[in-house]
C-alpha angles and dihedrals in degrees: 000000000000127000117260098058088064098045087052094057097122113110117272100205098115092051093049091053093049095049097043092061094065098032097102094046092044092049092052092052093048093053089045092056095042091100095048101067113066104138136051090243091059088054091049094050101043124127123227115232105217124204129181108259098173139356092288110014136078128208136203143157125243117206118222132172117261090219118026089197092056107032093180092061094093137269146266124217116222120203115233132186131191137196106197121225113267092222099051091174089057097039116142097195138269123324111207111205135194130183101202132231103128085253104033116127118253088195092057091046090054092050085062093052094118089061097040099050135040126239096268090057093044091050095053107034137056100226109219129186131181138187106238117228111292093020131103109320096354108096088301125218112236126190116144136032118232094266090046090050089051090053092047094052092047096044120108109274098180112060109208096183142016095271091055092045089054091051093048091051093047091050091047094052089049089052090054092047091052092050091052093050097049100038127059123207088019094166092060098070102091126137087237091064089044087056089054090047090053092060089054086053093051090053095047089050090057096242122141091206133025118248107196145174113197120185127196107326086006085075088067091055090050092046091053089046091053091048093050099037108024092158093055097056113117121169107343130178123185115192123185097016131220111211110240094198104060131080124250088255095054087046094055092046094047090049093049089052088048090056092047090051091049089051092052088055091047091052090050093051092042089065089063094055125083094228099053111133095180121110128240137282111037094249090057091050092052091052089048089054096044087047090055092052090049091047090052091054089061101032115016119220115255128244136197089241091058094241110135110240100224130197092263092052093050089050090047094048090049091052092045093055091052091065093074125038096190100052107010101052096057089048090052093052089052090050095052091048095052091045089067088075095040095263112144099174096111094046090048091050090051093049091045091050090053096048090040093234116172120224090250090059097256127123116223095205138036091231094122095052092042094053090051095056102035092052090057094049093048106053130063126232111031108213124233122239091251091052090051091051090055095044091049087073092058091043088054093053096042096043110016097183107041100014097084090055099044093044089082095049110127095026091135096057093081091062099057108106121238090357109190112190107224102191119097131231104261118210110161130347117208116191143115115314114295122194116223120195118204128179113208098223099033106149097199102040106025120219092246089068089060089051089050092050091044089058094043096052110062117221092015123144122223123211109197116201112200098215152083134276136044119314128342114235114095096011099111103278109128087193095060097035096050094047091050093045092047092052093047094047099042105022091233115122123205112293090237140354112307134217121204136179126229114244112259 
């Protein structure tokens, strides 16, 4: 339930139409050039062939080796999109952006550039997005069909007894088997390799240094880039940080605690609203919420579509709403109110928005499958089922609401054959100043992770946003936005760590 997939919840239909038009021609050119790139130097010196893909955007493919340890083992082609700076005479360079996930499309994110950035940024930077390997149009990972994805999201994610645990393990093994059957080179989709790909993109764009905005899980991509290529780091902002120094278990527990804290903030706010159906005090409300979860496990809520709104969908819808105070919290209040009469439509809508499910049951992106695989490739020490059962008790104490569900995150990783973790042990990163943004009550990337990253990257600056919701840039705080834009436009970071308040 990590980060970027939520912050990328806007519909991607426009991006899909734009990309599809050139897909056949692009594929032909990729296959034609397959024989021409056989050394790392040829990848580093390639030229992007840009083609118009809408009124204002250009698209191209970047060629990258499947296996950096065996360059001759073939190549992936990564989809790239660019919005050129409006003021070319005053152009600073390229700004590569990534929305996180892992699994969210950087192409789709760039296609929203006019909504993400202000006029001054659009005037001075070419905004560049790319789909990392395994994502979108870049040798995509595929595991499940639409109906199978529906079944996966609705399935029991919190085993309460031995029988349910056996069923969960069986379903998880089947998921892994389907991924392996449908995706070639499945062990070559790590974020570490995507960071190496990003340096090839920097070179192909003609930039001596990488200017980069990484959001949510995109911060981990940026962190690995800074670790691998410290002398190539330009102006880099990492917003909604992933901690690079904790294990996957610690990540899951901290994230569960973050969602619990966000839920507490939601409950407190709910009491100030006229349509709050939660009981007082907060401890009673939390029991009411967990009681709803348990009730849905025995008798799912109903929906007008006829789809049962299971326990997992109710939990997912709740978590999804906590990402955004302005739009998510009001929907969550409505969801709890409707659930009192057994109506699960609001929870289902929230869950579907998170998973990007279309009304006809299709999924427009492969984000869900990609996140599943990339997470396993990135983090050391896949836990055994027995270890997860024991750790679930700790999760339930530390994060009573969401802990029991996130305790089993990563269950699949133990079933990948010959799993070789590609990410390094990061101790300290020394490079030019990097700006980190952390939101104090961020449910998906807890503020503690921003502190961890700040301590890891020497000479970094931390912008702390005292507020709710996921990430800080572009969420209404003039304090955050002006500091980030000033850094990108001038190259000058804040003189010291900065504290900002969320707009009321």
